[in-house]
C-alpha positions as CSV (number, residue, x, y, z in Angstrom):
1,X,-166.2,-38.0,47.2
2,X,-167.3,-40.7,49.8
3,X,-166.2,-44.3,49.6
4,X,-168.8,-47.0,50.6
5,X,-168.0,-49.2,53.5
6,X,-166.9,-52.0,51.0
7,X,-164.5,-49.5,49.5
8,X,-165.4,-50.4,45.8
9,X,-167.8,-47.5,44.8
10,X,-167.5,-43.7,44.9
11,X,-170.5,-41.4,45.4
12,X,-171.2,-38.7,43.0
13,X,-171.9,-36.1,45.5
14,X,-174.2,-33.3,44.6
15,X,-174.7,-30.0,46.7
16,X,-177.7,-27.6,47.2
17,X,-178.1,-24.6,49.2
18,X,-181.3,-24.1,51.0
19,X,-182.3,-20.5,52.1
20,X,-184.0,-21.0,55.4
21,X,-185.3,-18.6,58.2
22,X,-181.9,-19.3,59.9
23,X,-179.7,-18.6,56.9
24,X,-178.2,-20.7,54.3
25,X,-178.0,-24.5,54.8
26,X,-175.6,-26.4,52.6
27,X,-176.8,-29.9,51.9
28,X,-174.8,-32.6,50.2
29,X,-175.6,-36.2,49.3
30,X,-175.7,-38.6,46.4
31,X,-178.2,-41.0,44.8
32,X,-177.9,-43.3,48.0
33,X,-178.7,-40.6,50.6
34,X,-177.7,-37.5,52.5
35,X,-174.0,-37.0,53.4
36,X,-174.2,-33.7,55.4
37,X,-176.1,-30.6,56.3
38,X,-173.8,-27.6,57.1
39,X,-175.2,-24.9,59.4
40,X,-174.7,-21.4,59.1
41,X,-173.1,-19.6,62.1
42,X,-175.5,-17.1,63.3
43,X,-174.3,-13.8,65.1
44,X,-177.8,-12.6,65.7
45,X,-181.2,-14.1,65.8
46,X,-183.4,-13.5,62.6
47,X,-186.0,-10.9,63.2
48,X,-189.7,-11.2,62.3
49,X,-189.3,-10.8,58.4
50,X,-186.3,-13.0,58.1
51,X,-187.6,-15.9,60.4
52,X,-190.7,-16.1,58.0
53,X,-188.6,-16.2,54.9
54,X,-189.6,-18.8,52.5
55,X,-187.7,-21.9,52.6
56,X,-186.3,-22.5,49.2
57,X,-183.4,-23.8,47.2
58,X,-181.3,-21.0,46.0
59,X,-178.2,-23.0,44.4
60,X,-178.0,-26.5,42.9
61,X,-181.7,-27.1,42.1
62,X,-181.1,-28.4,38.8
63,X,-179.0,-31.4,39.9
64,X,-180.8,-32.6,43.0
65,X,-180.8,-36.2,43.7
66,X,-184.0,-37.8,45.3
67,X,-182.5,-37.8,48.7
68,X,-181.6,-34.2,48.4
69,X,-185.2,-33.5,47.2
70,X,-186.6,-35.3,50.2
71,X,-184.2,-33.4,52.5
72,X,-185.1,-30.0,51.3
73,X,-188.9,-31.0,51.4
74,X,-188.4,-32.2,55.0
75,X,-186.6,-28.9,56.1
76,X,-189.1,-26.8,54.4
77,X,-191.8,-28.6,56.4
78,X,-189.8,-28.3,59.6
79,X,-189.6,-24.6,59.2
80,X,-193.0,-23.7,57.7
81,X,-195.4,-26.5,58.9
82,X,-193.5,-28.0,61.7
83,X,-196.3,-30.2,63.0
84,X,-196.3,-32.1,59.8
85,X,-192.7,-33.4,60.2
86,X,-193.8,-36.5,62.3
87,X,-195.5,-37.7,59.3
88,X,-192.9,-37.2,56.8
89,X,-190.5,-39.9,55.6
90,X,-186.9,-39.1,56.2
91,X,-184.4,-39.0,53.5
92,X,-182.0,-41.8,53.3
93,X,-178.6,-41.2,55.0
94,X,-175.4,-42.2,53.2
95,X,-172.6,-40.6,55.5
96,X,-170.0,-43.2,56.5
97,X,-170.4,-42.3,60.2
98,X,-174.0,-43.5,60.0
99,X,-173.1,-46.8,58.1
100,X,-170.6,-48.3,60.5
101,X,-171.3,-49.8,63.9
102,X,-170.2,-47.5,66.7
103,X,-171.5,-46.0,69.8
104,X,-171.9,-42.6,67.9
105,X,-174.1,-44.2,65.4
106,X,-176.3,-45.8,68.1
107,X,-176.6,-42.5,70.0
108,X,-177.6,-40.6,66.7
109,X,-180.3,-43.2,65.8
110,X,-181.5,-43.3,69.4
111,X,-181.8,-39.4,69.4
112,X,-183.6,-39.5,66.0
113,X,-186.1,-42.4,67.1
114,X,-186.8,-41.4,70.7
115,X,-186.6,-37.5,71.2
116,X,-189.5,-36.1,69.4
117,X,-190.3,-32.5,68.2
118,X,-190.4,-30.0,71.0
119,X,-188.7,-32.4,73.6
120,X,-185.3,-32.0,75.1
121,X,-183.1,-34.6,76.8
122,X,-179.9,-34.3,78.7
123,X,-176.7,-35.8,77.6
124,X,-176.8,-38.2,80.6
125,X,-180.5,-39.3,79.6
126,X,-179.4,-39.8,76.1
127,X,-176.4,-41.9,77.1
128,X,-179.0,-44.0,79.2
129,X,-181.4,-44.3,76.3
130,X,-178.5,-45.5,74.0
131,X,-177.5,-48.2,76.6
132,X,-174.5,-46.7,78.5
133,X,-175.5,-44.6,81.4
134,X,-171.9,-43.6,82.2
135,X,-171.2,-42.2,78.6
136,X,-172.6,-38.6,78.8
137,X,-169.2,-37.2,77.5
138,X,-169.3,-39.7,74.6
139,X,-172.8,-38.5,73.8
140,X,-171.3,-34.9,73.6
141,X,-168.7,-36.3,71.1
142,X,-171.5,-37.9,69.0
143,X,-173.3,-34.6,69.0
144,X,-170.3,-32.8,67.7
145,X,-169.8,-35.2,64.9
146,X,-173.5,-35.4,63.7
147,X,-173.4,-35.0,60.0
148,X,-177.2,-34.3,59.6
149,X,-178.2,-31.7,62.1
150,X,-181.8,-30.5,62.5
151,X,-183.1,-33.8,60.9
152,X,-181.0,-35.8,63.5
153,X,-182.0,-33.3,66.3
154,X,-178.8,-32.8,68.3
155,X,-180.1,-29.2,69.2
156,X,-182.6,-31.2,71.5
157,X,-179.7,-32.3,73.7
158,X,-179.1,-30.1,76.7
159,X,-177.2,-30.1,79.9
160,X,-178.6,-31.7,83.0
161,X,-178.5,-28.2,84.6
162,X,-181.0,-27.1,81.9
163,X,-178.5,-24.9,80.1
164,X,-178.5,-25.4,76.3
165,X,-174.8,-26.4,76.0
166,X,-172.8,-26.2,72.8
167,X,-174.0,-26.6,69.2
168,X,-172.3,-26.8,65.8
169,X,-174.3,-23.9,64.6
170,X,-173.6,-21.9,67.6
171,X,-175.5,-21.0,70.7
172,X,-178.0,-18.6,68.9
173,X,-179.0,-21.3,66.4
174,X,-179.5,-23.9,69.0
175,X,-181.7,-21.3,71.0
176,X,-183.7,-20.5,67.9
177,X,-184.4,-24.2,67.1
178,X,-185.5,-25.0,70.6
179,X,-187.7,-21.8,70.7
180,X,-189.1,-22.6,67.3
181,X,-190.2,-26.1,68.4
182,X,-191.5,-25.0,71.8
183,X,-193.7,-22.2,70.2
184,X,-195.1,-24.7,67.6
185,X,-195.8,-27.3,70.2
186,X,-197.7,-24.9,72.3
187,X,-200.0,-23.9,69.3
């Protein structure tokens, strides 16, 4: 249960599980918007057949709120028809971190707005885009606390050295997402 910023109302949170090419994504949200996408930990990269797996809801389909339907549709498009994501509307977000004013919120919105499909940005560059060129470490903290990975594309943030850096879903998942975007962009 999530309390709104005013403290008066409680969200009725619903959960769905989306079977995706990278494993099961657990998505939660309410009528107001998305709360969280939990990534699977990958121990090995999906092979040909798995990576082409249909992207479908395997749990919770009967109780999906509109934001959850929008989220699963967006993720399906991301995995199956990635070039079309730029034209899709984003689902509403309703995680407290994205409601309150903070550097983390500013960084996440900057990332979502400015770093497009198939692009990467360094922690330092993202700090500069968000208005504080000396906050590269704080950007790392913002990436760690991102409640809506893939849609808010923290996988696109890499080290200045070109190394991929850390990722909530693990190094293999970050590599897979970056490779997926790079390959689609080259088509």
